[in-house]
All heavy atoms as an XYZ file, in Angstrom:
872
protein
N     -22.144    -52.993    -45.529
C     -21.700    -52.856    -46.902
C     -20.400    -52.043    -46.924
O     -20.190    -51.214    -46.075
C     -22.796    -52.200    -47.742
C     -22.480    -52.022    -49.158
S     -23.889    -51.496    -50.135
C     -24.516    -53.056    -50.490
N     -19.637    -52.310    -47.944
C     -18.312    -51.622    -48.037
C     -18.461    -50.096    -48.019
O     -19.458    -49.598    -48.536
C     -17.619    -52.093    -49.281
N     -17.478    -49.454    -47.522
C     -17.483    -47.970    -47.552
C     -17.498    -47.506    -49.022
O     -17.055    -48.136    -49.923
C     -16.230    -47.509    -46.892
C     -16.204    -47.732    -45.399
O     -17.277    -48.032    -44.814
O     -15.082    -47.725    -44.839
N     -17.987    -46.311    -49.206
C     -18.074    -45.708    -50.493
C     -19.399    -45.953    -51.225
O     -19.609    -45.344    -52.264
N     -20.238    -46.790    -50.691
C     -21.599    -46.915    -51.317
C     -22.484    -45.768    -50.898
O     -22.627    -45.530    -49.660
C     -22.194    -48.271    -50.901
C     -21.676    -49.461    -51.606
C     -20.443    -49.982    -51.516
C     -22.407    -50.324    -52.533
N     -20.294    -51.046    -52.315
C     -21.489    -51.279    -52.959
C     -23.688    -50.322    -52.986
C     -21.869    -52.317    -53.794
C     -24.087    -51.297    -53.859
C     -23.136    -52.301    -54.282
N     -23.107    -45.089    -51.723
C     -24.017    -43.986    -51.379
C     -25.146    -44.543    -50.549
O     -25.637    -45.666    -50.823
C     -24.484    -43.418    -52.712
C     -23.510    -43.864    -53.715
C     -22.916    -45.126    -53.211
N     -25.655    -43.760    -49.576
C     -26.694    -44.162    -48.738
C     -27.972    -44.564    -49.541
O     -28.611    -45.536    -49.293
C     -27.018    -43.087    -47.726
O     -25.867    -42.878    -46.918
C     -28.201    -43.562    -46.796
N     -28.292    -43.771    -50.556
C     -29.512    -44.021    -51.388
C     -29.416    -45.344    -52.098
O     -30.387    -46.073    -52.185
C     -29.687    -42.871    -52.388
N     -28.183    -45.705    -52.504
C     -28.007    -46.975    -53.228
C     -28.156    -48.163    -52.286
O     -28.796    -49.124    -52.584
C     -26.607    -47.003    -53.902
C     -26.264    -48.234    -54.735
C     -27.265    -48.376    -55.845
C     -24.853    -48.056    -55.270
N     -27.538    -48.055    -51.088
C     -27.708    -49.068    -50.070
C     -29.206    -49.244    -49.692
O     -29.665    -50.430    -49.607
C     -26.941    -48.681    -48.761
C     -25.566    -49.355    -48.661
C     -25.027    -49.239    -47.285
N     -25.200    -47.937    -46.629
C     -24.277    -46.971    -46.709
N     -23.175    -47.083    -47.386
N     -24.451    -45.848    -46.087
N     -29.904    -48.161    -49.532
C     -31.299    -48.225    -49.221
C     -32.098    -48.908    -50.355
O     -32.953    -49.760    -50.056
C     -31.835    -46.811    -48.991
O     -31.110    -46.238    -47.898
C     -33.351    -46.839    -48.647
N     -31.808    -48.600    -51.574
C     -32.471    -49.171    -52.721
C     -32.251    -50.692    -52.722
O     -33.215    -51.474    -52.988
C     -31.984    -48.570    -54.055
N     -31.010    -51.131    -52.544
C     -30.708    -52.564    -52.500
C     -31.479    -53.227    -51.375
O     -32.092    -54.316    -51.538
C     -29.228    -52.749    -52.230
C     -28.310    -52.768    -53.430
C     -26.852    -52.791    -52.971
C     -28.645    -53.900    -54.375
N     -31.457    -52.649    -50.224
C     -32.127    -53.283    -49.077
C     -33.607    -53.302    -49.235
O     -34.285    -54.155    -48.588
C     -31.670    -52.579    -47.771
C     -30.232    -52.890    -47.528
C     -29.684    -52.097    -46.340
N     -28.285    -52.422    -46.113
C     -27.486    -51.748    -45.343
N     -27.956    -50.761    -44.613
N     -26.241    -52.109    -45.215
N     -34.175    -52.481    -50.098
C     -35.640    -52.437    -50.338
C     -35.971    -53.377    -51.474
O     -37.144    -53.479    -51.897
C     -36.093    -51.009    -50.684
C     -36.129    -50.162    -49.422
C     -36.719    -48.787    -49.811
N     -36.750    -47.953    -48.580
C     -36.923    -46.658    -48.596
N     -37.100    -46.027    -49.722
N     -36.952    -46.003    -47.506
N     -35.014    -53.986    -52.103
C     -35.277    -54.953    -53.181
C     -35.309    -54.347    -54.520
O     -35.850    -54.970    -55.483
N     -34.800    -53.195    -54.719
C     -34.855    -52.534    -56.056
C     -33.660    -52.939    -56.927
O     -32.595    -53.186    -56.450
C     -34.876    -51.006    -55.876
C     -36.087    -50.493    -55.088
C     -36.015    -49.034    -54.870
O     -35.069    -48.334    -55.208
N     -37.041    -48.486    -54.217
N     -33.948    -52.982    -58.236
C     -32.943    -53.254    -59.181
C     -32.019    -52.034    -59.294
O     -32.464    -50.900    -59.369
C     -33.642    -53.523    -60.548
C     -32.736    -53.542    -61.827
C     -31.833    -54.705    -61.776
C     -33.599    -53.572    -63.045
N     -30.731    -52.334    -59.372
C     -29.770    -51.257    -59.596
C     -28.823    -51.669    -60.790
O     -28.592    -52.852    -61.005
C     -28.872    -50.959    -58.353
C     -28.150    -52.168    -57.844
C     -29.761    -50.391    -57.249
C     -27.127    -51.869    -56.776
N     -28.405    -50.687    -61.576
C     -27.629    -50.964    -62.761
C     -26.564    -49.939    -62.959
O     -26.555    -48.851    -62.387
C     -28.564    -50.948    -64.043
C     -29.664    -52.010    -63.921
C     -29.127    -49.597    -64.292
N     -25.558    -50.349    -63.783
C     -24.535    -49.438    -64.299
C     -24.218    -49.791    -65.709
O     -24.001    -50.920    -65.995
C     -23.246    -49.534    -63.399
N     -24.132    -48.781    -66.537
C     -23.742    -49.088    -67.971
C     -22.237    -49.199    -67.949
O     -21.508    -48.465    -67.327
C     -24.200    -47.945    -68.896
C     -23.982    -48.348    -70.326
C     -24.779    -47.424    -71.297
O     -25.385    -46.473    -70.890
O     -24.772    -47.798    -72.505
N     -21.761    -50.207    -68.685
C     -20.330    -50.475    -68.805
C     -20.004    -50.601    -70.276
O     -20.880    -50.780    -71.157
C     -19.963    -51.786    -68.097
C     -20.210    -51.587    -66.561
C     -20.733    -53.001    -68.578
N     -18.708    -50.539    -70.668
C     -18.356    -50.656    -72.095
C     -18.789    -52.030    -72.659
O     -18.640    -53.057    -72.025
C     -16.771    -50.490    -72.047
C     -16.494    -49.771    -70.783
C     -17.565    -50.251    -69.787
N     -19.291    -51.996    -73.893
C     -19.672    -53.223    -74.572
C     -18.497    -53.743    -75.393
O     -17.583    -53.008    -75.744
C     -20.863    -52.875    -75.474
N     -18.587    -54.980    -75.741
C     -17.473    -55.681    -76.476
C     -17.498    -55.228    -77.949
O     -16.518    -55.202    -78.588
C     -17.633    -57.196    -76.352
N     -18.729    -54.952    -78.421
C     -18.870    -54.565    -79.851
C     -19.482    -53.210    -79.989
O     -20.316    -52.841    -79.155
C     -19.715    -55.606    -80.608
C     -19.153    -57.027    -80.576
C     -20.191    -58.044    -81.145
C     -17.890    -57.119    -81.416
N     -19.194    -52.459    -81.070
C     -19.693    -51.114    -81.209
C     -21.222    -51.035    -81.408
O     -21.854    -50.034    -81.145
C     -18.973    -50.546    -82.431
C     -18.425    -51.699    -83.167
C     -18.238    -52.849    -82.166
N     -21.876    -52.136    -81.861
C     -23.322    -52.090    -82.097
C     -24.116    -52.619    -80.925
O     -25.275    -53.057    -81.042
C     -23.680    -52.869    -83.390
C     -23.329    -54.321    -83.302
O     -22.462    -54.641    -82.478
O     -23.946    -55.103    -84.015
N     -23.490    -52.596    -79.749
C     -24.140    -53.102    -78.612
C     -23.962    -52.116    -77.373
O     -23.116    -51.281    -77.405
C     -23.487    -54.440    -78.105
C     -23.762    -55.593    -79.078
C     -23.251    -56.877    -78.589
N     -23.666    -57.969    -79.334
C     -24.765    -58.674    -79.070
N     -25.497    -58.444    -77.978
N     -25.166    -59.670    -79.860
N     -24.851    -52.252    -76.418
C     -24.750    -51.560    -75.154
C     -24.751    -52.573    -74.060
O     -25.330    -53.658    -74.232
C     -25.911    -50.566    -74.965
C     -25.795    -49.470    -76.039
C     -26.840    -48.368    -75.915
N     -26.705    -47.660    -74.630
C     -27.687    -46.827    -74.167
N     -28.812    -46.691    -74.840
N     -27.513    -46.249    -73.042
N     -24.036    -52.203    -72.952
C     -23.816    -53.246    -71.907
C     -24.121    -52.702    -70.533
O     -23.723    -51.484    -70.284
C     -22.358    -53.739    -72.029
O     -22.140    -54.782    -71.114
N     -24.737    -53.485    -69.704
C     -25.003    -53.036    -68.288
C     -24.651    -54.208    -67.392
O     -24.760    -55.363    -67.694
C     -26.474    -52.738    -68.123
C     -26.947    -51.398    -68.570
C     -26.952    -50.251    -67.810
C     -27.472    -51.075    -69.851
N     -27.469    -49.241    -68.564
C     -27.824    -49.745    -69.862
C     -27.685    -51.817    -71.003
C     -28.338    -49.080    -70.944
C     -28.229    -51.158    -72.110
C     -28.546    -49.782    -72.050
N     -24.310    -53.770    -66.182
C     -24.248    -54.708    -65.013
C     -25.455    -54.339    -64.164
O     -25.715    -53.186    -63.899
C     -22.892    -54.547    -64.255
C     -22.985    -55.281    -62.954
C     -21.786    -54.970    -65.056
N     -26.174    -55.423    -63.765
C     -27.384    -55.207    -62.991
C     -27.425    -56.176    -61.807
O     -26.955    -57.298    -61.881
C     -28.674    -55.440    -63.893
N     -27.923    -55.634    -60.701
C     -28.077    -56.457    -59.503
C     -29.536    -56.556    -59.129
O     -30.219    -55.504    -58.991
C     -27.285    -55.842    -58.296
O     -27.554    -56.665    -57.178
N     -30.014    -57.779    -59.051
C     -31.373    -58.064    -58.655
C     -31.434    -58.608    -57.259
O     -30.965    -59.751    -57.091
C     -32.054    -59.095    -59.612
C     -32.161    -58.657    -61.019
C     -31.078    -58.757    -61.878
C     -33.357    -58.167    -61.507
C     -31.187    -58.392    -63.218
C     -33.485    -57.761    -62.836
C     -32.418    -57.908    -63.693
O     -32.529    -57.506    -65.007
N     -31.799    -57.910    -56.255
C     -31.929    -58.462    -54.878
C     -32.925    -59.579    -54.819
O     -33.964    -59.545    -55.460
C     -32.325    -57.286    -54.050
C     -32.060    -56.064    -54.862
C     -32.282    -56.465    -56.267
N     -32.643    -60.635    -54.081
C     -33.547    -61.735    -53.783
C     -33.584    -61.916    -52.277
O     -32.545    -61.811    -51.631
C     -33.182    -62.977    -54.515
C     -31.709    -63.351    -54.255
C     -33.388    -62.888    -55.987
C     -31.282    -64.685    -54.885
N     -34.773    -62.160    -51.777
C     -34.944    -62.382    -50.343
C     -35.078    -63.862    -50.060
O     -35.764    -64.602    -50.778
C     -36.282    -61.673    -49.843
C     -36.575    -61.884    -48.382
C     -35.924    -60.910    -47.415
N     -36.009    -59.596    -47.744
C     -35.196    -58.707    -47.117
N     -34.337    -59.132    -46.204
N     -35.237    -57.443    -47.382
N     -34.267    -64.357    -49.152
C     -34.340    -65.754    -48.689
C     -35.650    -66.063    -48.020
O     -36.244    -65.219    -47.426
C     -33.143    -66.094    -47.849
C     -31.832    -66.193    -48.526
N     -31.536    -67.247    -49.327
C     -30.804    -65.323    -48.631
C     -30.267    -67.029    -49.829
N     -29.850    -65.861    -49.384
N     -36.062    -67.326    -48.101
C     -37.299    -67.703    -47.457
C     -37.375    -67.358    -45.934
O     -38.451    -67.176    -45.400
C     -37.416    -69.244    -47.655
C     -36.581    -69.474    -48.875
C     -35.472    -68.395    -48.815
N     -36.225    -67.362    -45.249
C     -36.240    -67.024    -43.843
C     -36.617    -65.628    -43.599
O     -36.908    -65.205    -42.434
C     -34.934    -67.413    -43.161
C     -33.745    -66.580    -43.681
O     -33.942    -65.559    -44.342
O     -32.556    -67.020    -43.387
N     -36.564    -64.785    -44.612
C     -36.926    -63.354    -44.491
C     -35.930    -62.498    -43.779
O     -36.024    -61.265    -43.810
N     -34.887    -63.108    -43.290
C     -33.891    -62.318    -42.509
C     -32.610    -61.978    -43.283
O     -31.883    -61.077    -42.978
C     -33.429    -63.067    -41.226
C     -34.574    -63.169    -40.179
O     -35.373    -62.278    -40.199
O     -34.571    -64.066    -39.398
N     -32.407    -62.729    -44.321
C     -31.190    -62.493    -45.110
C     -31.546    -62.178    -46.585
O     -32.605    -62.577    -47.028
C     -30.279    -63.758    -45.079
O     -30.940    -64.844    -45.609
C     -29.787    -63.947    -43.657
N     -30.689    -61.448    -47.215
C     -30.880    -61.116    -48.619
C     -29.667    -61.453    -49.427
O     -28.553    -61.217    -48.951
C     -31.201    -59.609    -48.713
C     -31.623    -59.098    -50.052
C     -32.116    -57.704    -50.042
O     -31.676    -56.906    -49.187
N     -32.945    -57.333    -50.973
N     -29.867    -61.959    -50.609
C     -28.783    -62.279    -51.551
C     -29.052    -61.469    -52.781
O     -30.052    -60.714    -52.875
C     -28.766    -63.793    -51.837
N     -28.136    -61.570    -53.721
C     -28.204    -60.737    -54.961
C     -27.782    -61.532    -56.164
O     -26.763    -62.215    -56.159
C     -27.275    -59.534    -54.805
C     -27.516    -58.693    -53.586
C     -26.855    -58.982    -52.415
C     -28.462    -57.715    -53.602
C     -27.099    -58.299    -51.304
C     -28.807    -57.008    -52.473
C     -28.077    -57.236    -51.285
N     -28.646    -61.483    -57.213
C     -28.240    -62.026    -58.553
C     -27.523    -60.831    -59.241
O     -28.004    -59.746    -59.142
C     -29.489    -62.431    -59.357
C     -30.023    -63.744    -58.816
O     -29.289    -64.620    -58.369
N     -31.346    -63.867    -58.925
N     -26.449    -61.153    -59.917
C     -25.688    -60.158    -60.616
C     -25.487    -60.599    -62.059
O     -25.107    -61.744    -62.281
C     -24.299    -59.989    -59.919
C     -23.403    -58.897    -60.373
C     -24.063    -57.512    -60.105
C     -22.054    -58.954    -59.664
N     -25.853    -59.728    -62.962
C     -25.757    -60.024    -64.419
C     -24.996    -58.929    -65.126
O     -25.154    -57.768    -64.863
C     -27.142    -60.012    -65.041
C     -28.060    -61.090    -64.475
C     -28.909    -60.818    -63.413
C     -28.064    -62.365    -65.049
C     -29.736    -61.770    -62.911
C     -28.936    -63.347    -64.564
C     -29.744    -63.028    -63.448
N     -24.048    -59.324    -66.036
C     -23.454    -58.470    -66.985
C     -24.065    -58.870    -68.326
O     -23.837    -59.993    -68.847
C     -21.963    -58.603    -66.957
C     -21.255    -57.815    -68.037
N     -19.906    -57.939    -68.263
C     -21.684    -56.868    -68.845
C     -19.580    -57.112    -69.268
N     -20.601    -56.422    -69.601
N     -24.860    -57.988    -68.955
C     -25.613    -58.312    -70.152
C     -25.312    -57.272    -71.256
O     -25.145    -56.071    -70.935
C     -27.098    -58.309    -69.908
C     -27.533    -59.481    -69.038
C     -28.977    -59.527    -68.807
N     -29.376    -60.848    -68.304
C     -30.431    -61.036    -67.504
N     -31.235    -60.036    -67.223
N     -30.679    -62.230    -67.079
N     -25.246    -57.789    -72.451
C     -25.085    -56.876    -73.615
C     -26.403    -56.931    -74.447
O     -27.000    -58.010    -74.571
C     -23.908    -57.314    -74.469
C     -22.590    -56.931    -73.834
C     -21.430    -56.978    -74.788
O     -21.562    -57.501    -75.893
O     -20.319    -56.571    -74.344
N     -26.731    -55.831    -75.000
C     -27.975    -55.675    -75.789
C     -27.635    -55.055    -77.155
O     -26.841    -54.148    -77.219
C     -28.952    -54.738    -75.042
C     -29.309    -55.210    -73.645
C     -28.539    -54.862    -72.585
C     -30.431    -56.000    -73.440
C     -28.898    -55.259    -71.319
C     -30.784    -56.432    -72.194
C     -29.995    -56.066    -71.125
N     -28.303    -55.555    -78.157
C     -28.122    -54.962    -79.491
C     -28.808    -53.571    -79.453
O     -29.880    -53.413    -79.120
C     -28.830    -55.857    -80.539
C     -28.138    -57.205    -80.763
C     -28.834    -58.082    -81.795
O     -29.499    -57.522    -82.657
O     -28.673    -59.316    -81.660
N     -27.971    -52.598    -79.932
C     -28.460    -51.223    -79.931
C     -29.735    -51.043    -80.740
O     -30.636    -50.318    -80.338
C     -27.351    -50.325    -80.424
O     -26.174    -50.509    -79.651
C     -27.744    -48.839    -80.428
N     -29.858    -51.792    -81.875
C     -31.046    -51.633    -82.716
C     -32.279    -52.056    -81.923
O     -33.385    -51.458    -82.135
C     -30.910    -52.465    -83.979
O     -30.778    -53.859    -83.656
N     -32.238    -53.068    -81.093
C     -33.392    -53.470    -80.289
C     -33.781    -52.350    -79.320
O     -34.986    -52.125    -79.090
C     -33.081    -54.755    -79.528
C     -33.209    -55.980    -80.413
N     -32.348    -56.247    -81.407
C     -34.083    -56.970    -80.318
C     -32.709    -57.392    -81.953
N     -33.773    -57.861    -81.332
N     -32.797    -51.733    -78.677
C     -33.030    -50.656    -77.741
C     -33.670    -49.411    -78.454
O     -34.671    -48.902    -78.041
C     -31.814    -50.251    -76.981
C     -31.287    -51.473    -76.109
C     -32.045    -49.008    -76.063
C     -29.916    -51.309    -75.522
N     -33.004    -49.045    -79.555
C     -33.465    -47.872    -80.277
C     -34.850    -47.984    -80.864
O     -35.544    -46.985    -80.952
C     -32.447    -47.536    -81.409
C     -31.117    -47.072    -80.957
O     -30.952    -46.743    -79.742
O     -30.157    -47.124    -81.752
N     -35.263    -49.173    -81.157
C     -36.576    -49.443    -81.813
C     -37.615    -49.905    -80.792
O     -38.753    -50.243    -81.176
C     -36.456    -50.447    -82.957
C     -35.687    -49.776    -84.159
O     -36.020    -48.728    -84.608
N     -34.571    -50.410    -84.462
N     -37.266    -49.980    -79.543
C     -38.137    -50.485    -78.503
C     -38.665    -51.856    -78.808
O     -39.851    -52.134    -78.533
C     -39.365    -49.536    -78.310
C     -38.967    -48.187    -77.643
O     -37.978    -48.191    -76.802
O     -39.494    -47.143    -77.978
N     -37.819    -52.667    -79.374
C     -38.173    -54.044    -79.628
C     -38.012    -54.879    -78.386
O     -37.226    -54.523    -77.452
C     -37.294    -54.655    -80.713
C     -37.519    -54.039    -82.120
C     -38.594    -53.323    -82.515
C     -36.606    -54.038    -83.164
N     -38.419    -52.950    -83.796
C     -37.202    -53.367    -84.245
C     -35.330    -54.633    -83.383
C     -36.593    -53.174    -85.505
C     -34.751    -54.430    -84.611
C     -35.388    -53.749    -85.632
N     -38.705    -55.977    -78.338
C     -38.587    -56.877    -77.216
C     -37.099    -57.354    -77.022
O     -36.478    -57.632    -78.079
C     -39.501    -58.111    -77.387
S     -39.381    -59.281    -76.127
N     -36.645    -57.364    -75.833
C     -35.228    -57.742    -75.599
C     -35.261    -58.871    -74.560
O     -35.911    -58.744    -73.494
C     -34.412    -56.532    -75.004
C     -32.994    -57.024    -74.745
C     -34.405    -55.440    -76.024
N     -34.632    -59.946    -74.875
C     -34.595    -61.140    -74.002
C     -33.505    -62.129    -74.467
O     -32.876    -61.827    -75.495
N     -33.329    -63.146    -73.756
C     -32.286    -64.112    -74.157
C     -32.495    -64.614    -75.647
O     -33.617    -65.002    -76.009
C     -32.448    -65.259    -73.193
C     -33.122    -64.670    -71.984
C     -34.010    -63.567    -72.513
N     -31.491    -64.453    -76.407
C     -31.589    -64.833    -77.814
C     -32.378    -63.828    -78.670
O     -32.467    -64.075    -79.907
N     -32.836    -62.816    -78.149
C     -33.544    -61.764    -78.863
C     -32.994    -60.383    -78.522
O     -33.623    -59.581    -77.897
C     -35.078    -61.903    -78.415
C     -35.997    -60.984    -79.278
O     -35.547    -60.613    -80.407
O     -37.072    -60.582    -78.786
N     -31.745    -60.225    -78.926
C     -31.084    -58.967    -78.742
C     -30.353    -58.853    -77.477
O     -29.740    -57.827    -77.206
N     -30.355    -59.868    -76.597
C     -29.699    -59.789    -75.331
C     -28.780    -60.967    -75.146
O     -29.149    -62.111    -75.481
C     -30.701    -59.794    -74.110
C     -30.046    -59.724    -72.766
S     -31.296    -59.905    -71.433
C     -31.341    -61.678    -71.256
N     -27.595    -60.749    -74.634
C     -26.659    -61.845    -74.345
C     -26.094    -61.656    -72.957
O     -25.681    -60.589    -72.530
C     -25.393    -61.748    -75.341
O     -25.957    -61.826    -76.670
C     -24.476    -62.889    -75.134
N     -26.089    -62.762    -72.218
C     -25.463    -62.758    -70.874
C     -23.928    -62.912    -71.066
O     -23.452    -63.880    -71.679
C     -25.987    -63.912    -70.002
C     -27.290    -63.649    -69.325
O     -27.685    -62.460    -69.242
O     -27.983    -64.641    -68.957
N     -23.180    -61.936    -70.521
C     -21.756    -61.992    -70.611
C     -21.242    -62.812    -69.474
O     -20.396    -63.670    -69.623
C     -21.135    -60.577    -70.584
C     -19.613    -60.603    -70.581
C     -21.636    -59.746    -71.809
N     -21.750    -62.538    -68.279
C     -21.452    -63.319    -67.091
C     -22.541    -63.137    -66.041
O     -23.248    -62.113    -66.039
C     -20.073    -62.987    -66.498
C     -19.831    -61.538    -66.331
C     -18.400    -61.234    -65.982
N     -18.152    -59.808    -66.345
C     -17.034    -59.199    -66.197
N     -15.971    -59.796    -65.792
N     -16.914    -57.940    -66.630
N     -22.654    -64.134    -65.209
C     -23.732    -64.210    -64.174
C     -23.144    -64.661    -62.876
O     -22.278    -65.565    -62.933
C     -24.880    -65.123    -64.668
C     -25.948    -65.198    -63.590
C     -25.452    -64.672    -66.016
N     -23.570    -64.085    -61.766
C     -23.055    -64.526    -60.467
C     -24.127    -64.272    -59.442
O     -25.124    -63.615    -59.706
C     -21.796    -63.838    -60.083
N     -23.998    -64.917    -58.301
C     -24.875    -64.661    -57.150
C     -24.000    -64.361    -55.942
O     -23.033    -65.048    -55.651
C     -25.797    -65.814    -56.883
C     -26.854    -65.521    -55.827
C     -27.836    -66.632    -55.698
O     -27.505    -67.676    -55.113
N     -28.998    -66.454    -56.256
N     -24.403    -63.334    -55.230
C     -23.705    -62.860    -53.981
C     -24.598    -63.249    -52.821
O     -25.811    -62.939    -52.826
C     -23.390    -61.386    -54.014
N     -23.961    -63.756    -51.770
C     -24.737    -64.166    -50.577
C     -25.093    -62.972    -49.691
O     -25.972    -63.046    -48.910
C     -23.922    -65.145    -49.754
C     -23.825    -66.475    -50.467
C     -22.918    -67.419    -49.700
N     -21.559    -66.772    -49.777
C     -20.467    -67.441    -49.524
N     -20.497    -68.647    -49.188
N     -19.265    -66.857    -49.691
N     -24.350    -61.838    -49.857
C     -24.628    -60.651    -49.001
C     -24.002    -59.426    -49.681
O     -23.417    -59.536    -50.799
C     -24.072    -60.873    -47.613
C     -22.528    -61.109    -47.571
O     -21.802    -60.673    -48.474
O     -22.071    -61.834    -46.678
N     -24.153    -58.315    -49.041
C     -23.754    -57.037    -49.660
C     -22.181    -56.951    -49.807
O     -21.747    -56.399    -50.747
C     -24.190    -55.839    -48.800
C     -25.676    -55.674    -48.751
C     -26.190    -54.666    -47.795
O     -25.376    -54.115    -47.020
O     -27.355    -54.380    -47.773
N     -21.464    -57.535    -48.839
C     -20.022    -57.533    -49.014
C     -19.555    -58.338    -50.186
O     -18.644    -57.990    -50.920
C     -19.374    -58.063    -47.717
C     -19.499    -56.990    -46.587
O     -19.505    -55.768    -46.858
N     -19.665    -57.431    -45.397
N     -20.157    -59.543    -50.376
C     -19.839    -60.368    -51.511
C     -20.241    -59.724    -52.824
O     -19.509    -59.794    -53.791
C     -20.484    -61.749    -51.446
C     -19.944    -62.736    -52.414
C     -20.414    -64.160    -52.138
O     -20.430    -64.612    -50.994
O     -20.874    -64.757    -53.106
N     -21.341    -59.012    -52.822
C     -21.755    -58.225    -53.991
C     -20.724    -57.185    -54.355
O     -20.299    -57.082    -55.492
C     -23.103    -57.530    -53.763
C     -23.611    -56.617    -54.887
C     -23.859    -57.371    -56.153
C     -24.894    -55.884    -54.406
N     -20.250    -56.478    -53.324
C     -19.233    -55.489    -53.579
C     -17.918    -56.113    -54.155
O     -17.345    -55.584    -55.099
C     -18.884    -54.792    -52.248
C     -17.962    -53.593    -52.441
O     -18.252    -52.672    -53.093
N     -16.743    -53.725    -51.856
N     -17.547    -57.281    -53.623
C     -16.362    -57.972    -54.072
C     -16.535    -58.375    -55.566
O     -15.599    -58.293    -56.379
C     -15.993    -59.148    -53.204
N     -17.687    -58.945    -55.918
C     -17.930    -59.369    -57.267
C     -17.890    -58.167    -58.238
O     -17.289    -58.225    -59.290
C     -19.328    -60.041    -57.337
C     -19.377    -61.460    -56.941
C     -20.816    -61.987    -56.807
C     -18.659    -62.421    -57.875
N     -18.544    -57.140    -57.888
C     -18.567    -55.915    -58.755
C     -17.138    -55.407    -58.924
O     -16.714    -55.088    -60.060
C     -19.387    -54.845    -58.141
C     -20.897    -55.007    -58.210
C     -21.603    -54.043    -57.252
C     -21.439    -54.912    -59.643
N     -16.405    -55.301    -57.863
C     -14.988    -54.831    -57.967
C     -14.159    -55.779    -58.854
O     -13.405    -55.335    -59.656
C     -14.409    -54.734    -56.554
O     -15.202    -53.776    -55.811
C     -13.031    -54.162    -56.634
N     -14.363    -57.095    -58.694
C     -13.645    -58.099    -59.463
C     -14.014    -57.990    -60.976
O     -13.200    -58.353    -61.868
N     -15.247    -57.577    -61.233
C     -15.627    -57.345    -62.633
C     -15.206    -56.007    -63.179
O     -15.478    -55.622    -64.320
C     -17.166    -57.409    -62.749
C     -17.758    -58.855    -62.660
C     -17.047    -59.947    -62.259
C     -19.055    -59.208    -62.856
N     -17.932    -61.016    -62.213
C     -19.145    -60.607    -62.571
C     -20.194    -58.579    -63.184
C     -20.351    -61.296    -62.697
C     -21.411    -59.287    -63.323
C     -21.471    -60.661    -63.022
N     -14.531    -55.189    -62.357
C     -14.040    -53.895    -62.833
C     -15.113    -52.809    -62.761
O     -14.968    -51.792    -63.407
N     -16.170    -53.005    -61.956
C     -17.260    -52.079    -61.883
C     -17.178    -51.312    -60.528
O     -17.182    -51.976    -59.457
C     -18.657    -52.734    -61.993
C     -19.759    -51.735    -61.809
C     -18.760    -53.478    -63.331
N     -17.084    -50.028    -60.574
C     -17.127    -49.231    -59.304
C     -18.535    -49.228    -58.835
O     -19.452    -48.692    -59.494
C     -16.642    -47.834    -59.700
C     -16.740    -46.859    -58.483
O     -17.111    -47.309    -57.361
O     -16.427    -45.651    -58.696
N     -18.774    -49.766    -57.663
C     -20.166    -49.832    -57.150
C     -20.791    -48.455    -57.032
O     -22.000    -48.339    -57.130
C     -20.001    -50.468    -55.749
C     -18.712    -51.312    -55.878
C     -17.814    -50.528    -56.773
N     -20.046    -47.415    -56.850
C     -20.529    -46.024    -56.778
C     -21.124    -45.557    -58.098
O     -21.915    -44.616    -58.092
N     -20.906    -46.287    -59.232
C     -21.497    -45.952    -60.503
C     -22.887    -46.505    -60.684
O     -23.616    -46.149    -61.585
C     -20.614    -46.428    -61.638
C     -19.302    -45.686    -61.759
C     -18.506    -46.077    -62.967
N     -19.360    -46.077    -64.169
C     -19.315    -47.014    -65.114
N     -18.481    -48.006    -65.022
N     -20.087    -46.962    -66.206
N     -23.269    -47.477    -59.841
C     -24.573    -48.058    -59.874
C     -25.649    -47.026    -59.566
O     -25.405    -46.067    -58.777
C     -24.697    -49.201    -58.947
C     -23.872    -50.439    -59.324
C     -23.695    -51.319    -58.116
C     -24.472    -51.207    -60.458
N     -26.856    -47.184    -60.133
C     -27.921    -46.241    -59.908
C     -29.267    -47.010    -60.048
O     -29.241    -48.159    -60.540
C     -27.877    -45.078    -60.841
O     -28.852    -44.091    -60.426
C     -28.099    -45.459    -62.291
N     -30.332    -46.390    -59.666
C     -31.635    -46.959    -59.891
C     -31.932    -47.091    -61.304
O     -31.596    -46.229    -62.133
C     -32.679    -46.127    -59.191
O     -32.499    -46.051    -57.815
N     -32.580    -48.188    -61.712
C     -32.855    -48.498    -63.112
C     -33.702    -47.404    -63.757
O     -33.504    -47.043    -64.906
C     -33.461    -49.881    -63.289
C     -34.898    -49.926    -62.805
C     -33.380    -50.331    -64.736
N     -34.567    -46.791    -63.050
C     -35.426    -45.740    -63.664
C     -34.671    -44.452    -64.053
O     -35.182    -43.580    -64.743
C     -36.541    -45.359    -62.725
C     -36.174    -44.648    -61.480
N     -35.765    -45.278    -60.356
C     -36.158    -43.308    -61.205
C     -35.483    -44.381    -59.432
N     -35.676    -43.190    -59.938
N     -33.409    -44.383    -63.653
C     -32.562    -43.216    -63.975
C     -31.746    -43.496    -65.231
O     -30.847    -42.738    -65.584
C     -31.636    -42.831    -62.809
C     -32.455    -42.327    -61.664
C     -31.532    -41.852    -60.572
N     -32.394    -41.270    -59.531
C     -31.876    -40.766    -58.400
N     -30.608    -40.760    -58.191
N     -32.675    -40.291    -57.496
N     -31.973    -44.652    -65.884
C     -31.202    -45.066    -67.040
C     -32.132    -45.449    -68.158
O     -33.303    -45.444    -68.002
C     -30.282    -46.269    -66.717
O     -31.056    -47.415    -66.589
C     -29.441    -46.063    -65.417
N     -31.581    -45.802    -69.295
C     -32.373    -46.413    -70.363
C     -32.086    -47.881    -70.495
O     -32.157    -48.476    -71.591
C     -32.129    -45.655    -71.673
C     -30.696    -45.549    -72.075
O     -29.798    -45.984    -71.307
O     -30.435    -45.083    -73.226
N     -31.844    -48.549    -69.346
C     -31.677    -49.987    -69.280
C     -32.960    -50.650    -69.866
O     -34.056    -50.252    -69.463
C     -31.492    -50.394    -67.830
C     -31.192    -51.883    -67.632
N     -32.249    -52.733    -67.426
C     -30.070    -52.571    -67.657
C     -31.715    -53.934    -67.242
N     -30.466    -53.881    -67.438
N     -32.877    -51.574    -70.832
C     -34.054    -52.048    -71.539
C     -34.871    -53.075    -70.879
O     -35.900    -53.474    -71.336
C     -33.413    -52.610    -72.802
C     -32.058    -53.034    -72.413
C     -31.590    -52.044    -71.398
N     -34.423    -53.631    -69.738
C     -35.194    -54.704    -69.100
C     -35.939    -54.245    -67.861
O     -35.416    -53.438    -67.078
C     -34.287    -55.900    -68.719
C     -35.037    -56.973    -68.027
C     -33.613    -56.439    -70.015
């Protein structure tokens, strides 16, 4: 993985944990996150990553309402990385510093 990734973050990714970073939203009544969901290939030897940039209506988050596609959540962009280096390149291309990512339990990410 590219230099600059904290060891704890690399370990979380390799263990299959969701990692997220809050990013600026397009509208003031929304909150936005970039999230990476690790996926394990059937061969068991390689790991890929789903990457989502999603915006959520603040009212849904504040009221603990269900959040999903068409229900307070909008996909801004979606990608898949074949490996950790491609994940790093995608994040950088989206303007997200990979060092800002953290475990989801340390945030108020709604999903």
